[in-house]
C-alpha positions in Angstrom: -140.1 165.8 76.8 -138.4 164.1 79.8 -138.9 166.1 83.0 -137.3 165.4 86.6 -138.6 167.8 89.2 -137.1 167.8 92.7 -136.4 164.2 91.9 -135.0 162.2 95.0 -134.0 158.5 95.2 -132.1 156.4 97.6 -130.9 152.9 97.3 -130.7 151.5 100.5 -129.1 154.0 103.0 -127.5 155.4 100.1 -129.0 158.5 98.7 -128.2 159.0 95.1 -130.3 161.9 93.8 -131.5 164.8 96.1 -133.9 167.3 94.8 -132.5 167.3 91.4 -134.4 169.0 88.4 -133.5 168.8 84.6 -135.3 168.4 81.2 -134.5 166.6 78.0 -136.3 167.5 74.7 -137.8 165.2 72.2 -135.0 164.2 69.7 -132.3 165.0 71.6 -129.2 162.9 72.0 -127.6 163.3 75.6 -124.6 161.5 77.3 -125.0 160.3 80.8 -121.6 160.7 82.8 -120.6 160.7 86.1 -118.4 158.7 88.5 -118.9 154.9 89.0 -121.7 154.4 91.7 -123.0 157.9 91.2 -126.4 156.6 89.8 -126.1 156.3 86.0 -127.6 152.7 85.9 -130.1 153.9 88.8 -131.5 156.7 86.4 -131.8 154.2 83.2 -133.9 152.0 85.9 -136.2 155.0 86.4 -136.6 156.0 82.7 -137.4 152.2 82.2 -140.0 152.2 84.7 -138.7 149.6 87.2 -137.8 152.1 89.8 -139.8 155.1 91.2 -138.9 158.2 92.8 -138.7 158.4 96.7 -139.8 162.3 96.4 -140.3 164.6 93.4 -141.3 163.3 89.9 -139.9 162.1 86.8 -142.3 162.4 83.6 -142.2 161.5 80.0 -145.0 160.9 77.5 -147.0 157.8 78.3 -147.3 157.0 74.6 -143.5 156.6 74.2 -142.0 153.1 73.2 -138.9 153.0 75.2 -136.0 150.4 73.8 -133.0 149.2 76.1 -130.3 146.6 75.2 -131.3 143.4 77.2 -128.6 141.9 79.5 -129.4 138.3 79.0 -129.8 136.4 75.8 -132.2 133.4 75.7 -131.0 129.9 74.7 -132.9 129.5 71.6 -132.6 127.9 68.2 -134.1 131.3 66.1 -132.0 132.4 63.7 -130.0 135.7 64.5 -132.2 137.5 62.0 -135.6 136.4 63.5 -134.1 137.2 66.9 -133.3 140.9 65.7 -137.0 141.3 64.0 -138.3 140.5 67.5 -137.1 143.8 68.3 -140.0 145.2 66.3 -143.0 144.6 68.5 -145.4 146.4 66.4 -144.7 144.2 63.4 -144.9 141.0 65.5 -148.2 141.9 66.9 -149.3 142.5 63.1 -148.1 139.0 62.3 -149.9 137.6 65.0 -153.1 139.3 63.8 -152.7 137.9 60.5 -152.2 134.3 61.8 -155.1 134.8 64.3 -157.1 136.1 61.3 -156.1 133.4 59.0 -156.9 130.6 61.6 -160.4 132.1 62.1 -161.0 132.2 58.4 -161.9 136.1 58.7 -160.9 137.6 55.0 -161.8 141.0 56.1 -159.5 140.8 59.4 -156.9 139.4 57.5 -157.1 142.1 54.7 -156.9 144.6 57.1 -154.0 143.0 58.9 -151.9 142.8 55.7 -152.6 146.3 55.0 -151.4 147.3 58.5 -148.5 145.1 57.6 -147.7 147.0 54.5 -148.1 150.4 56.2 -145.4 149.3 58.9 -142.8 148.4 56.2 -143.2 144.8 57.0 -142.1 143.6 53.5 -138.7 145.7 54.0 -138.1 144.6 57.7 -135.9 141.5 57.0 -133.8 143.6 54.8 -133.5 146.3 57.5 -132.6 143.7 60.4 -130.1 142.3 58.0 -128.4 145.7 57.5 -128.3 146.3 61.1 -126.7 143.0 61.8 -124.1 143.3 58.9 -123.3 146.9 60.4 -122.5 145.3 63.7 -120.2 142.9 62.2 -122.2 139.8 61.4 -121.6 137.8 58.2 -124.6 137.0 56.0 -124.1 133.1 56.9 -124.1 134.3 60.7 -127.3 136.1 60.5 -129.0 132.6 59.5 -127.2 131.0 62.6 -129.1 130.0 65.9 -128.8 132.3 68.6 -127.5 129.7 71.0 -124.6 129.2 68.8 -123.1 132.5 69.5 -120.6 133.6 72.3 -121.4 136.1 75.1 -119.9 139.2 73.3 -121.8 138.3 70.1 -124.9 137.8 71.9 -124.7 141.4 73.4 -124.4 142.7 69.6 -127.5 140.7 68.9 -129.4 142.3 71.8 -128.1 145.7 70.4 -129.4 144.8 67.1 -132.7 143.8 68.5 -133.0 147.3 70.4 -132.0 149.2 67.3 -134.6 147.3 65.3 -137.5 148.7 68.1 -139.6 151.5 66.7 -138.8 153.6 69.9 -139.1 157.2 71.0 -136.5 156.8 73.7 -133.6 154.7 73.3 -131.3 153.8 76.3 -127.8 152.3 75.7 -125.6 151.7 78.4 -121.8 151.0 77.4 -123.1 149.9 73.6 -119.3 150.1 72.3 -118.0 147.5 75.0 -118.5 144.3 72.7 -117.8 146.3 69.3 -114.8 146.6 67.4 -113.9 150.0 65.6 -115.5 149.3 62.5 -118.7 148.5 64.1 -118.5 151.8 66.5 -118.1 153.8 63.2 -121.2 152.2 61.7 -123.1 152.7 65.0 -122.2 156.3 65.3 -123.6 157.0 61.7 -126.9 155.0 62.5 -127.5 157.1 66.0 -126.8 160.1 64.3 -129.7 159.2 61.9 -131.9 158.1 64.7 -134.8 160.2 65.0 -136.0 159.7 68.5 -134.5 160.8 72.0 -131.4 159.0 73.0 -129.8 158.6 76.5 -126.4 156.9 76.3 -123.9 155.8 79.0 -120.4 155.4 77.4 -116.9 155.3 78.6 -115.7 156.0 75.2 -115.1 159.6 74.8 -114.7 160.0 71.3 -118.1 158.0 70.7 -119.8 160.4 73.1 -118.6 163.2 71.2 -119.6 161.8 67.9 -123.1 161.0 69.1 -124.2 163.4 71.5 -125.2 167.1 71.8 -126.2 167.2 75.4 -124.1 165.9 78.5 -126.0 165.1 81.8 -123.5 165.0 84.6 -124.1 163.2 87.8 -122.3 164.7 90.7 -123.0 165.2 94.5 -126.5 163.9 94.1 -127.7 166.2 91.3 -128.1 166.1 87.6 -126.6 169.1 85.5 -127.3 169.5 81.9 -124.7 170.8 79.6 -125.2 171.9 76.0 -122.6 170.2 74.1 -120.7 166.8 73.7 -118.3 165.4 76.2 -115.2 167.5 75.1 -117.4 170.8 75.5 -118.9 169.4 78.8 -115.3 169.0 79.9 -114.1 172.7 79.2 -117.5 174.2 80.7 -117.2 172.0 83.6 -113.4 173.2 84.1 -114.6 176.7 83.7 -117.5 176.5 86.4 -115.1 174.5 88.7 -112.5 177.1 88.4 -115.2 179.9 89.0 -116.5 178.0 92.3 -113.0 177.6 93.6 -112.6 181.2 93.3 -115.7 182.3 94.7 -114.9 179.7 97.7 -111.6 181.1 98.5 -113.0 184.7 98.4 -115.9 183.4 101.1 -113.1 181.7 103.2 -111.2 185.1 103.5 -114.7 187.0 104.2 -115.8 184.2 106.8 -112.0 184.6 108.6 -112.5 188.3 108.7 -115.6 188.0 110.3 -114.3 185.4 112.8 -111.5 187.7 113.5 -113.8 190.6 114.4 -116.1 188.6 116.4 -113.0 187.0 118.2 -111.5 190.8 119.1 -114.7 192.4 119.9 -117.1 189.9 121.3 -116.3 190.7 124.9 -116.4 194.7 124.5 -119.7 196.0 125.4 -119.5 198.7 122.8 -118.9 196.4 120.3 -121.1 193.4 121.3 -123.9 194.5 119.0 -121.7 194.6 115.8 -120.0 191.2 117.1 -123.3 189.6 117.2 -124.6 190.9 113.9 -121.6 189.1 112.1 -122.5 185.9 114.1 -125.7 186.1 112.4 -124.4 186.8 109.0 -122.2 183.6 109.3 -125.2 181.7 110.1 -127.1 183.1 107.3 -124.1 182.6 104.7 -124.6 179.7 102.4 -121.3 177.8 102.5 -119.7 177.3 98.9 -118.3 173.8 98.7 -114.4 173.5 98.0 -113.5 172.0 94.6 -112.3 168.5 94.7 -110.9 166.7 91.7 -113.3 164.0 90.6 -110.2 161.8 89.9 -106.9 162.1 91.4 -106.0 158.7 90.3 -102.8 158.5 88.1 -100.0 155.7 87.5 -96.8 155.7 85.9 -94.8 152.7 84.3 -91.6 151.7 85.9 -88.4 152.3 84.2 -87.5 149.2 82.2 -83.6 149.7 81.7 -82.0 148.5 78.5 -84.1 146.9 75.7 -82.6 144.9 72.4 -82.9 146.3 69.1 -84.6 144.8 67.2 -86.9 143.4 70.0 -88.6 140.7 68.0 -88.2 139.7 64.4 -90.6 137.3 62.4 -89.6 135.6 59.3 -92.4 134.1 56.8 -94.4 133.3 60.0 -98.0 131.8 60.0 -100.2 132.7 62.8 -103.2 130.7 63.6 -104.5 127.7 65.9 -103.3 123.9 65.8 -106.4 121.8 65.7 -106.8 118.0 66.2 -106.7 117.5 62.4 -105.4 120.5 60.7 -103.9 124.0 61.1 -106.2 127.0 61.4 -104.0 129.7 59.5 -105.3 133.4 60.3 -102.2 135.4 59.0 -100.0 134.4 56.3 -96.3 134.7 55.4 -95.5 137.5 58.3 -92.4 139.0 58.1 -91.7 141.8 60.6 -89.2 143.5 62.6 -90.5 145.3 65.6 -88.1 148.1 66.4 -87.3 149.8 69.9 -89.3 152.8 70.6 -92.1 152.0 68.1 -95.7 152.5 69.0 -97.9 150.4 66.6 -101.7 150.6 66.8 -103.2 147.6 65.1 -106.4 148.0 63.0 -108.9 145.7 61.5 -112.3 144.1 61.8 -113.3 141.5 64.6 -112.0 138.0 63.3 -109.2 139.4 60.6 -106.5 138.3 63.3 -105.3 141.2 65.5 -105.6 139.0 68.8 -104.0 136.2 67.2 -101.4 138.2 66.0 -100.8 139.6 69.4 -100.9 136.2 71.2 -98.2 134.9 68.9 -96.2 138.0 69.5 -96.4 137.4 73.4 -95.5 133.8 73.0 -99.0 132.5 73.9 -99.6 130.9 70.4 -96.6 129.6 68.6 -96.1 130.1 65.0 -97.5 127.4 62.8 -94.6 128.0 60.3 -91.7 130.1 60.1 -89.0 131.7 62.6 -89.7 134.1 65.2 -86.4 135.5 67.2 -86.7 137.2 70.5 -83.9 140.0 71.2 -82.0 139.3 74.3 -83.3 141.2 77.3 -86.9 141.4 76.0 -89.6 141.7 78.8 -92.9 141.6 77.6 -96.1 143.1 79.3 -99.1 141.2 77.6 -102.7 142.5 78.7 -105.3 140.2 76.7 -109.1 140.9 76.5 -109.7 137.9 78.9 -106.9 138.8 81.3 -109.5 139.2 84.1 -110.4 135.4 83.8 -106.4 134.6 85.0 -106.9 136.3 88.4 -107.9 134.3 91.4 -111.1 135.3 92.9 -110.3 134.2 96.4 -106.9 135.9 96.6 -106.0 139.5 97.6 -104.3 142.1 95.4 -101.5 141.6 97.8 -101.4 137.8 97.4 -101.3 138.1 93.6 -98.5 140.4 93.8 -96.6 138.2 96.3 -96.5 135.4 93.8 -94.8 137.7 91.3 -92.2 139.3 93.7 -91.7 136.7 96.5 -88.5 138.2 97.6 -89.9 142.0 97.7 -90.6 143.5 101.2 -94.3 143.7 102.1 -94.6 147.4 102.6 -92.9 147.8 99.2 -95.8 145.8 97.8 -98.2 147.9 99.6 -97.1 151.1 98.6 -97.0 150.1 95.0 -100.6 148.5 95.1 -101.7 151.7 96.8 -100.5 153.9 93.8 -103.2 151.9 91.9 -106.0 152.8 94.6 -105.5 149.3 96.3 -104.9 150.4 99.9 -105.6 149.4 103.6 -108.4 146.5 103.6 -108.7 146.5 100.1 -105.0 145.3 99.4 -105.7 142.3 101.7 -109.5 141.4 100.7 -110.4 138.9 98.3 -111.0 140.2 94.8 -114.4 138.2 94.2 -116.6 141.1 94.9 -114.4 143.9 93.0 -116.0 145.5 89.8 -114.6 144.6 86.3 -112.9 147.9 86.4 -111.2 147.2 89.6 -110.2 143.6 88.4 -108.8 145.2 85.3 -106.8 148.0 87.1 -105.3 145.1 89.4 -104.4 143.3 85.9 -102.4 146.5 84.8 -100.8 146.7 88.1 -99.3 143.2 87.9 -98.2 143.8 84.4 -96.4 147.0 85.3 -94.8 145.5 88.3 -92.7 143.2 86.1 -91.1 146.5 84.4 -91.7 145.4 80.6 -90.0 147.0 77.8 -92.4 145.9 75.0 -96.1 146.2 75.8 -98.6 144.0 74.1 -102.1 145.2 74.8 -105.3 143.6 73.5 -108.4 146.1 74.6 -106.8 147.1 77.8 -109.8 149.6 78.3 -112.8 147.3 78.2 -113.5 147.4 81.6 -112.4 150.9 82.7 -114.2 154.1 83.5 -113.4 157.3 81.9 -111.0 158.4 84.7 -109.1 155.2 84.8 -108.8 155.2 80.9 -107.6 158.6 81.0 -104.9 157.7 83.5 -103.7 154.8 81.4 -103.5 156.9 78.3 -101.5 159.5 79.9 -99.4 156.3 81.5 -99.0 155.1 78.0 -98.1 158.3 76.3 -95.1 158.9 78.8 -93.9 155.1 78.4 -90.4 154.7 77.1 -90.6 151.5 76.1 -92.3 150.0 72.9 -95.8 149.5 72.3 -98.2 147.3 70.2 -102.0 147.9 71.0 -105.2 146.8 69.8 -108.1 148.9 71.0 -111.6 150.3 69.9 -110.8 153.5 72.2 -109.8 155.9 69.5 -108.8 158.6 72.1 -106.2 156.2 73.4 -104.9 155.1 70.0 -104.6 159.0 68.8 -102.9 159.8 72.1 -100.3 156.7 72.4 -99.6 155.5 68.8 -97.2 156.6 66.2 -98.0 154.5 63.3 -100.8 152.0 62.4 -100.8 148.5 60.8 -103.7 146.8 59.2 -104.8 143.5 59.6 -107.2 142.2 57.0 -107.5 139.5 54.1 -105.0 137.3 56.2 -102.3 139.7 55.7 -100.5 142.6 57.9 -99.6 145.7 56.2 -98.9 149.3 57.0 -101.7 151.7 57.1 -100.5 154.8 55.5 -102.8 157.4 57.4 -104.4 158.3 61.0 -107.8 157.5 62.5 -109.5 159.8 60.2 -108.3 158.4 56.9 -109.1 154.6 58.6 -112.5 155.8 59.2 -112.8 156.9 55.3 -111.2 153.8 54.1 -114.2 151.9 56.3 -116.7 153.8 54.5 -115.0 153.4 51.1 -114.9 149.7 51.5 -118.6 149.2 52.7 -119.5 151.1 49.7 -117.4 149.0 47.4 -118.9 145.9 49.1 -122.6 147.2 48.3 -121.2 148.2 44.9 -120.1 144.5 44.4 -123.1 143.0 45.8 -125.5 145.1 43.5 -123.1 144.1 40.5 -123.7 140.6 41.4 -127.3 140.9 41.3 -127.5 142.8 38.0 -125.1 140.1 36.7 -127.5 137.3 37.8 -130.3 138.8 36.3 -128.8 139.7 33.0 -129.1 137.5 30.2 -126.0 135.1 29.4 -125.9 136.8 25.9 -125.7 140.2 27.3 -122.7 142.5 25.9 -120.5 142.7 28.6 -118.6 145.7 27.2 -121.8 147.5 26.9 -123.0 146.6 30.4 -119.3 147.9 31.8 -119.9 151.1 29.7 -123.4 151.6 31.3 -122.2 151.1 34.7 -119.2 153.6 34.0 -122.1 156.2 33.0 -123.9 155.5 35.9 -121.0 155.9 38.5 -119.9 159.0 36.6 -123.5 160.7 36.9 -123.4 159.6 40.5 -120.1 161.4 41.0 -121.6 164.7 39.1 -124.7 164.4 41.3 -122.7 164.0 44.5 -120.3 166.7 44.0 -122.6 169.8 44.6 -124.3 167.7 47.8 -120.7 167.2 49.1 -119.6 170.9 48.6 -122.9 172.0 50.6 -122.1 169.4 53.3 -118.5 171.2 53.8 -120.1 174.4 53.8 -122.6 173.5 56.4 -120.0 171.5 58.7 -117.9 174.8 58.4 -121.1 176.8 59.7 -121.6 174.0 62.3 -118.2 174.5 63.6 -118.3 178.4 63.8 -121.8 178.4 65.3 -120.5 175.5 68.0 -117.6 177.5 68.8 -119.4 180.7 69.2 -122.2 178.5 71.5 -119.5 177.7 73.7 -118.3 181.3 74.2 -121.7 182.3 75.1 -122.4 179.4 77.4 -119.0 180.4 79.2 -120.1 184.1 79.4 -123.5 182.9 81.0 -121.7 180.3 83.3 -119.8 183.4 84.8 -121.5 185.0 87.8 -120.2 188.4 86.9 -122.7 188.5 83.7 -125.4 188.7 86.0 -124.4 192.1 88.0 -126.4 195.0 87.3 -123.9 196.8 85.7 -123.8 194.1 82.8 -127.4 194.2 82.2 -127.5 195.4 78.8 -124.6 193.0 77.9 -126.5 190.1 79.4 -129.8 190.8 77.5 -127.7 191.1 74.1 -125.8 187.8 75.0 -129.1 185.8 75.7 -130.7 187.3 72.5 -127.8 186.1 70.7 -127.8 182.6 72.3 -131.2 182.0 71.1 -130.3 183.3 67.6 -127.2 180.8 67.7 -129.3 177.9 68.8 -132.0 178.6 66.1 -129.1 178.8 63.4 -127.6 175.8 64.8 -130.8 173.6 64.8 -131.4 174.9 61.0 -127.9 174.1 60.0 -127.9 170.5 61.6 -131.2 169.8 59.7 -129.9 171.0 56.3 -126.8 168.9 57.2 -128.9 165.6 58.1 -130.8 166.3 54.6 -127.8 166.7 52.5 -126.3 163.5 54.3 -129.4 161.5 53.6 -129.6 162.7 49.7 -125.7 161.5 49.5 -126.5 158.2 51.2 -129.2 157.6 48.8 -126.7 158.0 45.9 -124.2 155.8 47.3 -126.6 153.1 48.4 
């Protein structure tokens, strides 16, 4: 169990935690949320043992192995597979024992070490490491390449794979989805749901938090508050509590005003002096309730773009790609597309399939290799690239950046516009070098919006944004009345702003008939097909050249049919369990809301409170039992699909 008791910690002169207490049970998966600067990374540093409490204590079992994602990757010629295997420190220690015993010609010690290697599943470790890398988007060929050959984003994936390879009791993940595409995020969610240890994750991806976490730890006003439920359930409970707090605050303020009125009226009258003085003491004893303030008042909207052409862009047998010194590298073949005014398209597909290349071609950053692209008259493109932040000048202020775009505009008009993006006062005129990634991304968005685009081309616009700014962007895009094409791994944003999806795969762009749930199912089917093809290839390689192919196909069909028959009852049980989990989860939310209401603890409601607490324990036990059964059934299903 992780236990923080009256925990207090400051960084410099800034107090981050003040006598806060919470617990996290073994095996629980918690999302750690809070405003930027609230102390999330500091709490991770405490759990890693690199920071100590100023007062109070933070404890967890000394025997726990703690894994986290390294922020730096060494320049090494070791292969990606070997680097991932280094995460299993237990296995590496046993390998060192085997090597030492072999060098010392100590047969008994070497035999014991080999036995320990087998007990630690050492012989399956390369396959497990390879599965991690493939799930995170690496190809088989890339698993053999040196670590030094990979770019920064892929190195972060390697560090994540190494952390997942560790035999950890506590796994700490800080923004694990930042460098992943949607395919890898879906895989990671599935892996984390099967992870047996305790998990604490910081993420700005609300759907990822919803899929993985059953507990939410919220940092606010130097306190850590534990909520039962995922991020969406936390938001509901938090809103209910804020509403109750505001109601209590308003009631207390009316009471305080009444006491002040009495004191002011009667403090000078001898006959009422004692009563007035008693009310002064009552005011002094009263514990002040804080007024509720919105966590994030930040919001913005797109400027009206005016008329737009229709169609906006047309492409006729265009090849998208890159012109190299000695050849053309084609990414998408023979693309014929007409972008109509008002379309809201989400681009799906794995990393490397060509989503960014397509967006760059539409934006005019990359010219078509072949074919024709026609731009409608009056088209104004707003383009936000993955690496847009690199185009900003660190030595310039937000105001200087905007002045370059609008040299004729009045300075006050530019200041007012920047103020709507939280760049006001000295912030608007200060160099952006010390700005955070989120602040720079917000500035890049502001610069794009100033141009009044009628076609938005957005390539991972949420990468550096916190949850509040992501929500503000999502609301602004939902209200944008122009045309939109977006690449994003943020499913909440895609659901909210896109009307249709297109899939980039196998050098082609084609409509995707379905929503994001259908895409997730398609990804899982595609992965299963790849495993099946791999297994079939293995079988074919080991089969004699004189084998009867027709008989082999018939046997494979029989096996598939048997698997279908075996999977059917398991899938039915999974469906029943999911319905039970949904029903119990809804009932748990109602109970939590009842227990959050101060009226529940009044003496008149004592019997009802006792029943509610009893039912809370029953629901918690039923949820745990249903979740355990669901995990067992899923494991059985995966064995059949493997």
